[in-house]
C-alpha positions as a Markdown table, in Angstrom:
| # | Residue | x | y | z |
|---|---|---|---|---|
| 1 | Met | 0.0 | -0.1 | -0.5 |
| 2 | Glu | 1.7 | 3.3 | -1.1 |
| 3 | Ile | 1.2 | 6.1 | 1.8 |
| 4 | Thr | 0.2 | 9.9 | 0.5 |
| 5 | Ile | 2.1 | 12.6 | 2.5 |
| 6 | Gly | 1.1 | 15.9 | 2.0 |
| 7 | Lys | 3.5 | 18.6 | 1.9 |
| 8 | Cys | 3.3 | 19.6 | 5.6 |
| 9 | Gly | 4.3 | 16.0 | 6.5 |
| 10 | Ile | 1.3 | 14.7 | 7.9 |
| 11 | Ala | -0.2 | 11.4 | 6.0 |
| 12 | Cys | -3.2 | 12.3 | 3.6 |
| 13 | Gly | -4.6 | 8.8 | 4.8 |
| 14 | Leu | -4.9 | 9.9 | 8.4 |
| 15 | Cys | -7.1 | 13.3 | 6.9 |
| 16 | Lys | -10.8 | 12.6 | 7.2 |
| 17 | Asn | -11.0 | 14.9 | 3.6 |
| 18 | Phe | -8.6 | 12.4 | 2.0 |
| 19 | Asn | -10.6 | 10.5 | -0.8 |
| 20 | Asn | -13.7 | 12.6 | 0.6 |
| 21 | Gly | -13.0 | 14.7 | -1.8 |
| 22 | Cys | -9.7 | 15.4 | -1.5 |
| 23 | Leu | -7.3 | 14.1 | -3.8 |
| 24 | Gly | -3.8 | 14.9 | -2.0 |
| 25 | Cys | -2.2 | 17.9 | -1.7 |
| 26 | Glu | -0.8 | 17.7 | -4.9 |
| 27 | Arg | -3.1 | 17.1 | -6.9 |
| 28 | Glu | -5.3 | 19.7 | -5.2 |
| 29 | Asn | -3.0 | 22.6 | -5.6 |
| 30 | Ile | -2.2 | 21.8 | -9.5 |
| 31 | Ser | -5.5 | 23.4 | -10.0 |
| 32 | Arg | -6.6 | 25.5 | -7.1 |
| 33 | Asn | -3.2 | 26.9 | -5.8 |
| 34 | Glu | -4.4 | 27.6 | -2.2 |
| 35 | Cys | -2.1 | 25.9 | 0.3 |
| 36 | Ile | 0.3 | 28.6 | 1.8 |
| 37 | Ile | 2.3 | 25.3 | 3.1 |
| 38 | Phe | 2.7 | 23.4 | 0.0 |
| 39 | Asn | 3.6 | 26.7 | -2.2 |
| 40 | Cys | 6.4 | 27.5 | 0.7 |
| 41 | Ala | 7.7 | 23.8 | 0.0 |
| 42 | Glu | 7.8 | 24.4 | -3.7 |
| 43 | Asn | 9.4 | 27.2 | -3.7 |
| 44 | Lys | 12.0 | 26.1 | -1.2 |
| 45 | Asn | 12.1 | 22.8 | -3.6 |
| 46 | Ile | 11.5 | 20.5 | -0.5 |
| 47 | Glu | 9.8 | 17.4 | -0.4 |
| 48 | Tyr | 8.0 | 18.1 | 2.9 |
| 49 | Cys | 8.6 | 21.0 | 5.4 |
| 50 | Leu | 10.0 | 18.0 | 7.7 |
| 51 | Lys | 13.3 | 18.3 | 5.5 |
| 52 | Cys | 13.6 | 22.5 | 5.6 |
| 53 | Asp | 16.2 | 23.2 | 7.7 |
| 54 | Asp | 13.9 | 26.2 | 8.8 |
| 55 | Phe | 11.3 | 23.5 | 10.3 |
| 56 | Pro | 9.6 | 24.3 | 12.6 |
| 57 | Cys | 9.0 | 27.7 | 11.3 |
| 58 | Lys | 6.6 | 30.6 | 12.3 |
| 59 | Leu | 4.4 | 29.3 | 9.5 |
| 60 | Met | 3.8 | 25.8 | 10.9 |
| 61 | Arg | 3.5 | 27.0 | 14.6 |
| 62 | Gly | 1.1 | 28.5 | 13.6 |
| 63 | Leu | -1.5 | 25.9 | 12.0 |
| 64 | Ser | -3.4 | 23.1 | 13.7 |
| 65 | Arg | -3.1 | 19.7 | 12.3 |
| 66 | Ala | -6.7 | 20.1 | 11.4 |
| 67 | Tyr | -5.6 | 22.8 | 8.5 |
| 68 | Cys | -6.4 | 22.5 | 5.2 |
| 69 | Pro | -7.2 | 25.2 | 3.0 |
| 70 | Val | -8.8 | 23.2 | 0.1 |
| 71 | Phe | -11.8 | 22.2 | 2.8 |
| 72 | Thr | -11.7 | 25.8 | 5.4 |
| 73 | Ser | -12.1 | 28.8 | 5.0 |
| 74 | Ile | -8.8 | 30.2 | 7.6 |
| 75 | Lys | -7.0 | 33.1 | 6.2 |
| 76 | Leu | -3.2 | 33.4 | 7.9 |
| 77 | Asn | -2.1 | 37.0 | 8.6 |
| 78 | Leu | 1.8 | 36.4 | 9.2 |
């Protein structure tokens, strides 16, 4: 069984939205481009936030584990 991991480091299978409307952060952000965590990791050319030299950064510390911009309307003011 293949495990999908989001850029935030959370296993997609643990997320209540995965396969319940969500296709995973990479596929969702190709069309929506909404996730600030995904965009940050992409801009730094890293696979997961855990591989970032700045982890845990201000961005990650300010979010709940339940954060997913595809299914919430949370707007961050960092």
